Structure formats: C-alpha cells, structure tokens
C-alpha positions, 0 to 999 in steps of 0.5 A: 366225701369227708368219710372218703378223705378220712379213710384215705388219710387213715390208709395212706397217711398225709405225707407225700413220700409215704403215699408214694411208697404206698403207691409202689406197694399197691403196684406190687400188690396188684401183681401179687393178685394177678399171679395168685389168680393165674395160679388158681387157674393153673390149679383148677386146670390140673397144671399145678399142685393144689397144696403147694399153690395154697401155701404159696397163696397164703405166704404171698398174701400174708407177706403183702399185708405185712409189708403194707403195715411196715410201710404205713408205720415206717416213720414211727419204726424209722425204717428207710425206703431202701430197706423196705425196697430190699426186703420186699424184693427179697420176699418177692424173689422167694415167692418167685422161686416157690412159684417156679417149683409148683407151676409145672409146665408153666414154670418158665413164665415165673422167670419173667417175674424174677426179672420184673422184681429186679427191675422194680429196684431201680426206683428205691434200692441203691446200686449195691443193693440191686447187685446183691439182690440180683446175685441172691436171685441167681443163687435162690433160683439156681438152688431151686432148679438144682433141687428140682432136677435132683429130686424129680429129673423126670419133670425137671430134666437137669440139662433143661434146668441148666440151660434155663438157669443160664438164660435166667442168669444172663437176664438178671445180670443184664437187668441188674446192670441196667438198673444200676445205671438207671440209679446212677442217672437218677442220682445225677439228675437229682443232683442237677435238680438241686444245683438248678434250684440253688441257681434259680434261688441265687438269680431270684436274690440277685434280681431283688436284692442290691448286692452292695447294701443287701437292701431290696433293689429298685426293681423289687421295690416297684413290685412291693409298691404295686402290691401295696397299691392293690392292698390299699387302692385308696392310699390312705395311711401310707407314707413314702420318703426319699433319702439322700446321703449328704455330701456323698460325692465328696466322700468318693472324691476325697477318699475313693469309691471303696470308702463310698461303698463302705458308707453305703453299706454302713448306712443301709445296715444302720438305717434298716435297724431303726425301722419297724417290721412293716417298713421297707427300705430300698436302694433307689439309685446311687446314694438315694434310698426310698422308704415305704411306711405302710399304715403310718401317719405322717407324724409317726413316719417323721418319728421313724426318720428322726430315729434313723437320723440319730442312729446315722449321726452316731454311726462310724465308718472305718477310715472316716471316723472324723466325718459325720454322716447324715442324710436329707429326706423328703416325706410324703403322705399318700393322698386318697386315690393317689398313685405311688409314682405321684407320691414319690414325685412329691417326696422328691420335691420335698427332698430337694427343699431339704437340700436347699435348706442346708441338708441333714433335715426332713421336709414334708410334702 
C-alpha cells in the first residue's frame, strides 16, 4: 500500500487542483486510446491509409505524453489551467482534422470528436478562449476539407464536403455558445458560493461574538465550558470568576447609554489585554463578565484578576475622564467532579459578597 501511495504521489502529485487537472487529462488520454484503437481497426480493414494512420498515432501519443508532463510540472513552470486547456484543445483539433483526412469513408465520424473537444473546454477555458477555439476548429476543418476536395475530388466530392462543412460549422458554433453560457453559469455559481461562504462566516461570528465588546458571548462561552468539562472531567486546577463593573447603572443614568457602551468596550479591551493566552473572557450579560482560567491555581487566578483591576483603574474613557472605573469579582476554584454551573453559582455568591463589602474588590468562594 505504501508503494502504491508513493507511486500515486509521484504520478499525480499531492495538490488537489493538480490531481483534478490530471483527471481531465486521463479522460482525454482514454479518448485518444479509443480513437487509436479504432484507427488501427480501420487500417486492418483496409478502410484507412496505413502510413497516415501510423504517423497520426505517433503524433497523438507523443502529444498526450507531452501534455501529461506539462500538467505535472505546471506548478514549477507556472502554466495556468486555462493555458493548458486551450493548448490541449488546439492539439486535439489538429488530430481530429488529420483523422478526418485519413479515415476514408468513416471520416464523418471524426466530426463528432471535433464537437466533443469544444465541449471539453467548458471545464477550464474562458469564454473568449472557447469562441476562439471554435473559430479555429471551423478554419482548420474548412481548410482540410477544401484541400481534400481540391486534390482528391473523387473520394472527397466538393459539394459533399461543402455541405458537411456547413453542418459542422453550425454544430461548432452552437456548442461554443452553449459552452460559453455554461462557463458564465459556473462563474456565477462560484461567485454565489463565495458570497454564501462569507455570509456563513458572518453568521458564525455573530453567533459566537458579542457585537459591542468583541468578546465571546454567553452562548459561545457555554460551548467553551462544555469543551473544558470534557477535557478536565474531574475539574481539578480550573478557576472561574464573575466580574461586574461597579456603579455601571449610574454611568447610564448620568451620561447616557452611549457612554455606558463606551465603558463596556474599553473595559473589554483593557481586561482582555491583561489575560494570559489560555484564559477566556466572555460577556455574560449586561455589565457582567465571566472569566475562565484553565489549569490555574486560585492564587495565580487572583494575580490575573489583580493585574486586570490595576489596568482597569488606569483606564480612561473619553467623556468620562474624571470617573474611575472599577469592578468587583467573585472567584471560585472548581472542586473535583463539580460542574461549571455549580462553580459559577459559587463565584456569583462571592461576587455578591464583594459588592456587599464595598465593591472594587475580589472575593474568593
């Protein structure tokens, strides 16, 4: 299995986009093999000329191998997907014109291959490139038919070739237009997919982040607590703290809700800057915040809260420069086997004691 995996990486690479391009190449390679096999049957049956069929087989096989190498090395050579697609299509159109010339009575079957080649362009080529290829195919097949009708009118009657050319031109133009429309539709769907992805990301952020403070909201914090509960089911070494901004109602009553919102924003930014990397601060509701301190002893948790309190004291809110902002906190170390809900309840009772004791202090449960 390791040998097979190594060979797969060697032949197809590891990049998803490169493998997808090689899948398209494999589809065209299978088509080449089928056409070569049928051409050999035509030669064995005396329908097609051996020399022309032989050199066409060599030309087609060599071209298929060359395009495999170009696709495989395209990241290093910096060849774009559409450039490869257009080049392959142009090469295939030359092969189709050649096959038309050497297939004798079965030459009309080669016209369907020309249409298939243009249809393949809808997956990689741009609309203008597809139209240019269709025009090139009409010119190439037209020149081939004219040359055959001029040099061998017995086997290639001019009127028959002219009518055949008319049918082929109509088919190529139709399939080119359809391919262009499919390319536009694919581009439109890709654009809508990007818009949907961006909208889902916005919804995800709105569902997990408090819009005013940019902290995680209560819903997301409950998910974080559940994850921490699964990580540490026994609960040893985890602390939680409930924080409440002191006299916040006075700010709203005296200075307005805009000032209150400014206090919340500045408090959130200042408090978060005082935290460690593993700590999580959430807006729990109104002016109340919940702090999770994983793998933290109560003494270390108190140091984090004291550092946060010092920074909040030094914080200045525009329009409220004369007012000193502070908070009260209730700290609880989660007991072994205790749920976070119970630990938060104990922290809430400690917060109540901090308020009763005069605020701007930290009480431990």
